[in-house]
N, C-alpha and C positions, 0 to 999 in steps of 0.2 A: 432508538438512537443511542449511540455510545459516546459520541464526541459532539459537544455543543459549541466549541469555538477553538480557534487557532491563534496563538500569539507568538511573537518572537521576543525573546529576552534580549533587549537592546544592549545591556551591559556585557553580554557575552560575545558581542561582535566587535572586533578591533576596528580601528579606522582603516587599516590596510585591507581588511576583509570586505568592508563596505564597498570598496571599489572593484571587487572581483566577483566572478560567478560564485554562487547563484544570486547574490544580493543585488546585482545589477539588472537582473531580469525584472521587467515591469511588474509582473504578478507577485513576485517575491518581495520587491521593494514596497508594493502597496500593502501587503500583509504585514511586513515589518513595521510599516508606519501606522496602519489602522487596525490590524488584526482582521480576523475573518469569523463572523458569526455564522453558525450552521443551525438554521431554524427549522429545517425540514428533514425528514428521514432520507431523502434522496437529493443529492446535489450534482449538477452537471457542470463539468469544467469544459469549456469550449475555447478553442484557439488554434492558431496555425501550428505546424510542426516547429518545435524549438521554442515555443512560447512559455514553457515551464510547467505544463500540466503534470507530466510524469514526475518531474523534480519535486513538485509540491506533494503529490500523493505518496511518493516513496518516503519523503520526510515525515509526513503524518504517520505512516506505518512505523517508521523508526521511533518516533516520539511515543507511540503506543506500545513499543517494546517488541515489534515484529521485525523480521528480517526484510529489508527493502527488496530483496530478490524474490520474495514470496514464500509462503509457507505458514504453518500454524504457530500459535503462541506456545510458549513453554518448552520448546525444543532448543537445544543448544545450537548456536550458529555453526554451520558447517565450514566456516572460514573465520579468520581473525581480522577481517576487514573492519576498519573504523566506520563509524557513522558518517554520513555526509555532512558537510558544513551546515546545511540548513537543518538536518535532523538533530544535530547537536544542540541547537539553540531554540528549537521549536518547543513550545509548551502547549498542552491541550487542556481545554476545559472539558471535563468528563461529566456525563450525566450520571445519575445514580446507578443505572445499569452498567455504564462504562466503568465506573469505579469498582463495582462488584466484580466485573469481568477481569479486572486487573489485580484484584486482591488475592492474597494467599500465596502459597508456594509456587515457584516458577513452573514446576511440572504440572500444576493444576490450573494454570491460567488458560483462559480461553481466547479465541480470536483466530482469524485466518486472513492473510493478505493474498488475494488472488491476483497475481500479476500476469497479464496477458503474455508478455514475452517469455516468462519462465514456463508457463503452461504450453506455449507453442514449442519451445525447445524440448520439453519433456515428450510431447507428442511426436516430434521428429525422431527422438532417440528410440522410443518403443515401437515406432511404426514397423510393422512386419514381424515383430516378435510374437511368439505363441500367446494367444489371448488378446492380442492387439491388432491382429491382421485384418485384412479387408474381408468384408462379408457382404453379401448381396441380399436384399429384401426380396422375398417371394410371397405371393398371396396364395394361400391354400384355398381349395374349393369351398371350405366352410366359411370363408370370409375373414378368418383370423390371419393375422400377419405372423409369419414364421421366418426363421433364419434359413 
């Protein structure tokens, strides 16, 4: 585990921001009020579309220093996009391993944010390119699987 908890720095949220997205979403409002303890290596976020699951996970990635669009730590962002309003005010409680992962020069930091939408977009772009094309499985008489 790398992150043990999530808190919102209340003093960084203006009164006007509190009445706007994402702070009006119930899950974000609850975390802003109570924080979120992460006690297990795996946490499931469950909710309807639009309930804030992706908003929260992307903000956690940003607070950890990762690009919310996905990718590895230590690389320069491919854009000049600002952090999200939640990513700006979110603070993480890091475990010893998390702090170790974040320490050192930016180019040596570790971590990866695997974002499903980004991965799907990449797969669409490379689909049909040499090395990424369709292949079919065949079973050789030896019982081994081959391409």
